[in-house]
N, C-alpha and C positions, 0 to 999 in steps of 0.2 A: 627446582623453579627459580627463575631469576629473582633477585631482590627488588624491592619496590623502586621504580624509576619515576622521577619527578618530571613533569612537563607543565606548561601553561594550560593546554587544552587537550582533552581526549574527544575525538569525533567516533561515535559508534555508528557504523554502517556506511557502506560506500556505494549506495544507490544515487539517484539524482539528487536527493536531498544532502547526503553526506558529502558527495563530491564538490557540490555547489558551496557548502560550508568550508570545506578544505581549500578550495579555490581562493575564496575570500580571506581566509586566515593567512594564506601565503601572499596574497596580493597586499595584505596589510603590514607585511614585513616579518611575520612569523616564519620560522624555518622548520620543515618537516623533520621529524625524529629528534630534533633538539627542542623545539618549542611546543609543537603538537604532534599527535600520532593519530592516524586513522585506522581503526580496527574493523575488520569485515569478516563475517563468518562463512561467507561463500566461498566455493573453490577457486573462482576466478572473477575478473571484472564482469559487469552487466547488472548489477543489482537483481532485483526480482525478475527483470526482463530475461535473464538467462535461463529461466525454468519455465517460460511460456511454451505452450504447445506448438509444434512444427507448422500447423495450418494457419496460425496467426501470423500472416506475413506482414511486412513493413507497411505495405500499402493499406492494410486494413486498420493500422494503429491510428486512433484518434487523438490528434493533437499532442504528439510527442514533441515537447519544446526543447530546444537546444540547450546544452550546458553553457554556463557563462564563459565567454571568452573564446568559444570555438563552435563553429556551426558544423551540423551534420549535413553535408551536401553530396549530391550524386548517388544516393543509396538506390538499390534496386528494390522497387516495391514489391517485386514477386518473391524476394528472399525472406526466409523466416525472420520475424522481428527479433528473436533471441539471438540470432547470429549477427544481424546489423548493429543492434544496440550494444552487444557485448564487445565488439570490435571497436566501436566508437568509443565507449568508456575506456577500453584498454589504451586506445591511443590518447585519450584525454589524460589519463593517469601518467604516462610516459612524458607527454608534452609539458605538463606542469610539474612533473617530478614530485608526485603527492606521496609516493612511497607507502602505498597502502600495505598493511600487514594482514595476511590471510593464509589459510583460514584460522581465524581466532573467534572463540566463543566467549562473549562476555557473560559471566554467571551472575554478578551482582556489582551494584554501586552503592557504597555506603559511606557515612561519614568517617572522616580520617582526621588524624592530628593536625594541628596548625591551620585549621580551616580549609584543608584540602579535602577533595573527594577521592575515596579509594576505588579504583576501577579494577575488579578482579576478574581474571580471564584464564583461559587455557594457556595463554603465553605469558602469564605473569601478572603482576599488579603495577598499575600506574597511579601516582598521586597527582591530582590536577587541581588547578585552581578554578577551572570552568569545564563544562561538558556540553557538547552538542550531540543530542540524541537523534539519530536518523535511522531507526531500524524499521520504519515502515510497517507493513501489515502482513506481508506474504506468509510469515511464519505462524500466523495464527488465524488459520481458516475457521470460519464460524459454521459449526454444525448444529442447526436447530434440533430440538428434541420433540418427538411426537409418540404418542401412545403406540405400542406394538412395533416400534422401529427395530428392536432386536429380533423379531420374529421373521422379518422379511427374507425370503429364501433366494432373492436375486442379489445383484451387486449394488452396493452404494459407493459412490465416490463424490469428491468435492472438485470444484473448478481447479483448485491447486494440483490435482492430480489428473486433469483432463489429458487424454492421449492423442486427441484428434478424432475425427468423424469415423474413419474406417473401422474402428473397433467396435462400433455399435450396428455394423451391417446386420440386417435381418432381425434385430432386436426390438422389443417394445420398451420406449424410453420415456420416463417422466422427468422433466427439467423443472426444478424448483428455483424460483428467483426471478425478479422483475428488472434486474439492471442490464448493463451492457453485456456482460458476459453471458447471462442467461439467453438474451436474444441471439447473440453470436453462435452459441452452442446449438440452439435450435435450428437456425438457418443452415448450419453446417451439417447436422445430424440427419435432418429430414430426408434428404435424398438417399441416405444409406439405410435407415432405420425401417423396420416393419411398421411402426407407428410412433408418433410422438404426442405427448400431452405437456401442455405449459400450465404451471400452477403458480400463482402469486398470492401474497397476503393482500396486497392492494392493487387495484386496477393500475396498468401502466399509463404514464403520462408522456405523451409524445411532443416533441418541440418542433414547430416548423420554422423555417427561416434561419438566417445566420444567428450565430450566438455572438453578439457584439460585446465590446468592452463593458458597457453599461450593465448588461445583463450578467456578465461575469462577476463584476464588482457586487451586484446585489446578491448572487448566489454565495459568494464568499463571505459576505456580511451575515448572512443567515447562520452559516457554519461557525463563524467567529463569535457569534453571540452565545452559542452553546458552550464553547470552550471557556469563555469569559465567566459563565455561571458554573463551571466545574462539571459539566454534564459530558457523558461520553460523545465524542463527535460524530456527526453524520458525514457521509462522503459528499463532496461537492456534487458528484453525479446524481445523488438522490435528491438533490435540490434543483438541478437544472432540468432533469427530465431526459428522455431518450430522443436523440436526433431522428427526424423523419427522413432517413436516407432512402435511396432508390431500393436497396435490398430490404429494408424494414417494410416499405410500401408493398413489394412484391410478396414478402412473407405474410402480410396481412391479407392480401388478394388471395393467396393460395390457401389460406386457413392454417398455415403453419403457426402463426402468431395468434391463435384463438385461445385467449387466456381464460383459464378456470380459476374460480376462488379456491382458497387453501382448503385442503382435505382435512378431515377430523382426525383420521387415524391411519396407521400403516398395518397391512395384513401380510400374511405370509406370501400371497400372490400380487401384492399391489398396494393401493390406496382405496380409502373409502370415505365419502362425505356423510355429513349428519343425516342427509335425506335418504339415504340408503344406496345412492349410487355408488358403483365401484369401477375401478379401471385396473386391469391386470398389467403387469410390467416385469420385464426382466432386469431393469436397471432403473435406479433413481439417482439423477445427477444434481447434487446440491450446488446451485449457483447462488449461494447466499451470503457471499462477501466474506470480509475479514475484519479483524479487530486489531488495534494497535498492539504490537509486540513490545511491551514495555514491563514485563515481569521483572526483569533485572533491576528496575528502579524501586521495587517494592520496599526495601530497607529504608528508603528515604521518606516513606509515608507521605507521598505527594498527592495521592487520590484524595478528592473531596467526597463528601457524603453522597453526592449524586452519582459517583462512579468515574468521573473523568478527572483530569488534571487541569486545574484553572490556569489559564495562560493570559498574559498581557502580551499581545504580539506572539513572539515565540518563547518568552521568558515565563518560566514557571513562578507563579505569583508567591508560592510557599519558599521558593529558594532562587534567588537571582543568579546563581551560578550556573543554572541548568537551563538549557534552551532545547525545546522540541521542535525539530524542522521536519517537514513531512507528516505532521500530526494535524488532524482537523482542517483547517482552512488552507495550509500549505501542503495538502496531500497531492494536489496535481502537480504536473511537471513544472508548468510556468510558476506556480505558488511556491514550489520548493526552491526555485532559483531566488526568488525575491526574499523568501524567508532566510536562506542562508546568508545573504547580504546583511540583512537586518539584524540576525543573531551575531555576527561577527562584529558589527558596529556597536552593539550592546556590550559585548564581551571585551572589546578593547577599552571601553570606559571602565569596566570592572577591573581589568588588569592594571590600568593607570591609576586606580584609587579614585576615579571621579564618580560622583553620585549617579546612581541608576534611577531613571524615571520611576516615580512611584506608580503602583498599579491603580 
């Protein structure tokens, strides 16, 4: 393994948030591979987008915001978003010569000598004065636990493994989860499946009309308040509600989006509610979201008693060398761009020995 290499900044992750951070580092005068390094565990460019199911075409993507400095123009809305966005990210990396190293698995970040952070990875160790963590959530799918789950004789899978609707042809499918992925899965699967049942913990909240800038700021403020208190972040989408699109309206009219309350237990043949009602199923699809992929930061003990990492902006309150971009309020694509710029502004002050604003 290589000996420890010193850089000013390590960026972990090369999705939207990581590339935005790398762009602003380079724009500030830092040089890739000399002053900063970008480590990405994926096999190629595209962040989590490269793993999305083929039926999620670019035209179905809600609000994919361009990376800083280069618009995404002329994309065919009928092509899989995984292809379109992977190509866009690859072009972006080349255009700005970001020199992303991949595939590199970061195993741990811990305190090192001389006030540096040691970033231990499958490609060796880097000693950095600052860190931008942009690892997102895709690697941490959330699987709820319910009594009897291990007895189910059918198939259970998560959104992260969703293969597209054709694989559910002729099957009885239960979709669990009230977010955007859950509704998209239902609308796609319903024409193929023998039956679908939609189950959520809370009734869905639909949003009519345009989602303007004021509404966006209000939603982000709610998420920011949680991370300021050191609580696990909620997604921005969980605050904004589901947009009432034509497809959603049709799904409601057709009965596809006929929401059922959460079941009490899972049986060998399906699910059961407390009132004795049961639904048989061949498949349970868990569209239950993701959690931040930050286990590699555990040696730094950044988590608060509430379970989250307390942030001021993007900066960890417990350690001003560490910035989390794409976490909490910056998890949206436009939020990631803004957060990348803000993180680099703070890091440049830190590297220059200037005081960092108090939390």
